Each structure stands twice: as structure tokens, then as C-alpha cells.
TIVO-893476 format. One line per 3 residues: number of its first residue (from 1); their letters; for each residue x, y, z of N, C-alpha, C, O. Coordinates in steps of 0.02 Angstrom, whole numbers, plus 50000, padded with zeros to 5 digits. Layout:
BEGIN
NUM> a> X/Y/Z/X/Y/Z/X/Y/Z/X/Y/Z; ...
END
This chain:
BEGIN
1> mst> 57017/55342/53062/57040/55409/53072/57033/55448/53008/57039/55420/52953; 57021/55509/53014/57012/55553/52955/57081/55572/52922/57132/55569/52957; 57082/55589/52860/57141/55609/52823/57167/55675/52855/57227/55684/52863
4> ryl> 57121/55721/52874/57143/55782/52904/57183/55770/52970/57234/55802/52982; 57158/55725/53011/57192/55711/53072/57258/55679/53062/57306/55695/53098; 57264/55634/53013/57328/55599/53000/57379/55651/52970/57437/55649/52988
7> tra> 57358/55696/52927/57398/55748/52898/57427/55793/52954/57487/55805/52956; 57385/55815/53000/57405/55856/53058/57455/55818/53101/57505/55847/53123; 57443/55755/53112/57490/55716/53154/57556/55709/53120/57608/55711/53153
10> avl> 57555/55700/53054/57618/55689/53018/57659/55753/53017/57720/55750/53023; 57626/55813/53009/57660/55875/53010/57692/55887/53081/57750/55907/53087; 57653/55873/53131/57673/55882/53199/57734/55839/53214/57784/55862/53243
13> aal> 57730/55776/53193/57788/55728/53202/57849/55752/53165/57905/55745/53190; 57839/55779/53104/57900/55802/53067/57932/55865/53100/57993/55872/53101; 57892/55910/53128/57920/55965/53167/57954/55943/53227/58008/55968/53240
16> vlc> 57929/55899/53263/57961/55874/53325/58026/55838/53308/58076/55850/53342; 58028/55795/53260/58085/55756/53245/58140/55799/53209/58199/55785/53216; 58122/55850/53171/58173/55892/53138/58210/55935/53187/58270/55943/53180
19> gta> 58175/55964/53238/58209/56007/53286/58232/56068/53255/58206/56091/53204; 58284/56096/53285/58314/56159/53262/58369/56145/53213/58408/56099/53224; 58374/56182/53157/58429/56172/53114/58491/56203/53139/58490/56258/53167
22> haa> 58546/56168/53131/58613/56196/53153/58660/56195/53094/58658/56149/53052; 58702/56246/53091/58750/56250/53036/58802/56197/53045/58815/56175/53101; 58831/56176/52993/58878/56121/52996/58948/56147/53017/58967/56203/53001
25> eaw> 58983/56106/53054/59052/56126/53072/59096/56127/53009/59090/56086/52964; 59139/56175/53009/59189/56184/52954/59257/56195/52984/59262/56219/53041; 59308/56178/52949/59376/56193/52968/59410/56241/52921/59393/56242/52862
28> hqd> 59456/56280/52944/59492/56324/52903/59566/56324/52928/59578/56330/52988; 59614/56318/52883/59683/56318/52901/59721/56372/52861/59719/56374/52800; 59754/56416/52899/59792/56469/52864/59836/56506/52918/59835/56493/52978
31> yvk> 59874/56553/52890/59916/56598/52935/59872/56651/52966/59828/56677/52931; 59881/56668/53028/59844/56718/53060/59867/56787/53035/59927/56802/53033; 59820/56826/53017/59837/56896/52992/59836/56944/53050/59880/56988/53054
34> wiy> 59788/56938/53096/59785/56978/53158/59740/56945/53209/59699/56901/53194; 59750/56968/53271/59712/56945/53330/59687/57008/53364/59726/57053/53379; 59623/57012/53376/59591/57072/53408/59557/57053/53473/59499/57031/53473
37> pls> 59592/57064/53529/59558/57049/53592/59506/57101/53612/59515/57161/53604; 59451/57075/53639/59396/57119/53660/59396/57126/53736/59425/57086/53772; 59362/57177/53760/59363/57194/53833/59331/57142/53876/59343/57139/53936
40> ngn> 59289/57102/53847/59251/57053/53887/59286/56983/53890/59256/56936/53916; 59348/56977/53863/59382/56912/53862/59377/56877/53798/59415/56830/53786; 59330/56894/53755/59324/56864/53690/59374/56893/53645/59404/56944/53661
43> fvl> 59384/56862/53585/59431/56892/53536/59411/56873/53464/59371/56828/53454; 59437/56906/53419/59424/56896/53348/59489/56880/53313/59541/56909/53328; 59484/56832/53264/59542/56808/53225/59527/56827/53152/59470/56827/53128
46> afa> 59583/56844/53118/59575/56852/53045/59635/56813/53012/59690/56808/53040; 59623/56786/52955/59672/56744/52918/59695/56775/52855/59661/56820/52830; 59750/56754/52829/59776/56782/52764/59726/56766/52707/59723/56805/52659
49> ssp> 59690/56714/52709/59638/56700/52660/59573/56684/52696/59573/56665/52754; 59519/56692/52662/59451/56683/52692/59412/56630/52657/59405/56631/52596; 59386/56582/52696/59345/56531/52665/59275/56554/52648/59247/56598/52681
52> atc> 59245/56525/52596/59176/56544/52581/59126/56521/52632/59071/56550/52636; 59142/56469/52671/59096/56445/52720/59086/56494/52780/59039/56486/52818; 59129/56542/52786/59118/56594/52835/59083/56650/52796/59112/56678/52750
55> tna> 59023/56666/52814/58982/56710/52771/58981/56783/52791/58944/56821/52759; 59018/56805/52840/59015/56875/52857/59049/56918/52799/59088/56893/52758; 59031/56979/52799/59047/57023/52743/59117/57059/52754/59138/57098/52712
58> nsp> 59149/57046/52807/59213/57077/52824/59268/57052/52777/59265/56996/52752; 59317/57093/52766/59375/57069/52726/59439/57093/52761/59454/57153/52761; 59475/57049/52790/59463/56977/52794/59407/56955/52836/59382/56995/52876
61> kyf> 59384/56893/52831/59328/56869/52872/59347/56869/52945/59404/56854/52963; 59299/56886/52986/59311/56887/53060/59286/56818/53087/59232/56794/53069; 59329/56787/53130/59315/56726/53163/59312/56743/53236/59362/56767/53263
64> yvs> 59254/56732/53269/59247/56750/53339/59259/56691/53386/59236/56635/53374; 59295/56705/53440/59300/56657/53497/59265/56692/53555/59288/56741/53583; 59208/56664/53570/59162/56695/53623/59147/56647/53679/59125/56591/53668
67> vgt> 59160/56669/53739/59140/56627/53798/59067/56617/53799/59027/56664/53791; 59048/56553/53808/58975/56533/53809/58948/56513/53740/58891/56491/53734; 58987/56521/53688/58965/56502/53623/59002/56438/53601/59064/56435/53602
70> ggv> 58963/56387/53581/58992/56326/53558/59030/56289/53616/59077/56252/53602; 59011/56298/53674/59042/56265/53730/59107/56296/53756/59140/56267/53799; 59124/56352/53729/59188/56386/53747/59183/56417/53819/59139/56457/53832
73> tid> 59227/56399/53864/59233/56425/53934/59287/56479/53934/59325/56486/53887; 59288/56518/53988/59338/56567/53995/59408/56538/53991/59453/56568/53960; 59418/56482/54022/59483/56448/54022/59499/56425/53948/59556/56429/53925
76> gar> 59449/56403/53916/59460/56379/53844/59475/56439/53802/59521/56436/53761; 59441/56492/53810/59455/56552/53769/59527/56578/53784/59561/56601/53738; 59551/56576/53848/59619/56598/53860/59670/56551/53830/59722/56574/53805
79> amf> 59656/56486/53831/59699/56438/53799/59706/56447/53722/59760/56442/53693; 59646/56462/53692/59645/56475/53619/59679/56539/53602/59714/56544/53551; 59670/56590/53646/59703/56653/53633/59780/56645/53633/59815/56671/53590
82> asa> 59805/56606/53685/59877/56596/53689/59900/56555/53628/59953/56569/53600; 59863/56507/53607/59883/56465/53548/59884/56509/53483/59929/56504/53441; 59832/56551/53478/59829/56595/53418/59891/56641/53417/59923/56648/53365
85> lla> 59907/56672/53474/59966/56714/53479/60031/56677/53464/60077/56704/53433; 60036/56613/53488/60094/56575/53472/60102/56559/53400/60157/56561/53372; 60045/56543/53367/60046/56529/53296/60065/56592/53254/60103/56589/53206
88> fat> 60038/56647/53277/60055/56713/53245/60126/56729/53251/60159/56749/53202; 60152/56720/53316/60223/56739/53330/60272/56695/53294/60326/56718/53275; 60256/56634/53286/60304/56585/53258/60293/56572/53185/60330/56533/53155
91> gkk> 60244/56604/53155/60231/56595/53085/60203/56527/53066/60213/56504/53009; 60170/56494/53111/60137/56429/53098/60066/56439/53076/60036/56492/53089; 60038/56391/53043/59967/56394/53024/59925/56373/53084/59943/56333/53127
94> lnv> 59865/56407/53083/59817/56392/53136/59757/56359/53103/59733/56384/53052; 59733/56303/53130/59671/56267/53106/59618/56284/53155/59629/56277/53215; 59560/56306/53133/59506/56322/53176/59442/56284/53152/59428/56280/53093
97> afe> 59405/56257/53202/59340/56228/53190/59290/56282/53206/59290/56310/53261; 59246/56297/53156/59197/56350/53166/59131/56335/53140/59124/56287/53102; 59082/56372/53156/59013/56360/53132/59007/56385/53061/58999/56444/53048
100> ggs> 59012/56339/53016/59007/56354/52944/58939/56380/52923/58889/56359/52951; 58936/56423/52874/58872/56448/52851/58844/56502/52895/58788/56525/52885; 58884/56522/52945/58859/56575/52992/58900/56638/52982/58959/56636/52967
103> ssc> 58865/56696/52992/58903/56759/52986/58949/56771/53043/58994/56813/53035; 58942/56739/53099/58984/56751/53157/59045/56707/53157/59096/56723/53188; 59041/56650/53121/59096/56604/53114/59126/56587/53182/59187/56593/53191
106> dvn> 59088/56568/53228/59107/56555/53296/59155/56494/53300/59138/56440/53276; 59213/56504/53329/59263/56455/53338/59254/56421/53404/59243/56454/53455; 59259/56354/53404/59254/56320/53467/59318/56276/53487/59324/56251/53543
109> rll> 59361/56271/53438/59426/56239/53454/59473/56252/53396/59452/56270/53341; 59539/56244/53411/59588/56258/53360/59653/56221/53377/59664/56197/53433; 59696/56217/53326/59761/56187/53337/59812/56221/53289/59795/56250/53238
112> isd> 59877/56214/53311/59931/56244/53271/59962/56188/53230/59971/56132/53255; 59979/56202/53165/60007/56158/53124/60063/56189/53082/60074/56250/53086; 60099/56148/53042/60153/56176/52998/60120/56216/52941/60155/56243/52898
END
């Protein structure tokens, strides 16, 4: 086989094996500053402090909970909205798992903690 053929085959194999790059999951824990419900059932969270792994330019950083993103269903979004409201109302910290390195900082699960 020729070197040119082997080089092309190696490049093609690398492209196939690498697939699409995905941002790493990150976690953030803090007090909820505000919750902004959207008309389509999605909502936005903001925290007292903003992690560097959420790259949007807003201050505070916006964390989006969106149906259809990251496996979030409408029932899941409703449960997360209720949990975020509970954390806000009781002064508890909220932990969110989100797409780190992304400007949308899409949340796909969360929990309330001390």
C-alpha cells in the first residue's frame, strides 16, 4: 500500500473515532439569586456567585433549564423549577450540574443542600 493511502486511512479513522467534541460536565453550588420563568416552560437561574466554567457574559451568569436539552423533559423541568423555588424560599444552597465551557450553561439536574 502507498503512504498516501495509509495517511488518508489514518486521518479518516481518527475523524471517525474522535466523533463530536462535548463540553465537560461541571457542578456549581451556591445560593439562588433569582429565577426567571420563560413562557415556553423553560427557566433561567442566577446565583450569588458565578463560576468561570460558565462562559456567558451575563453578570450574574445565566444557567438555563431547557426542555429537550441534556435529556430534560417537561416533567423534569417542572421538578427542577419547584426545587429551585424551594431552595430560594428556604435560603438553602442549590447544586446544579451543567454543561461547562458553554455559554448557555445548560442544567440537566440539580439538588438542594445546606
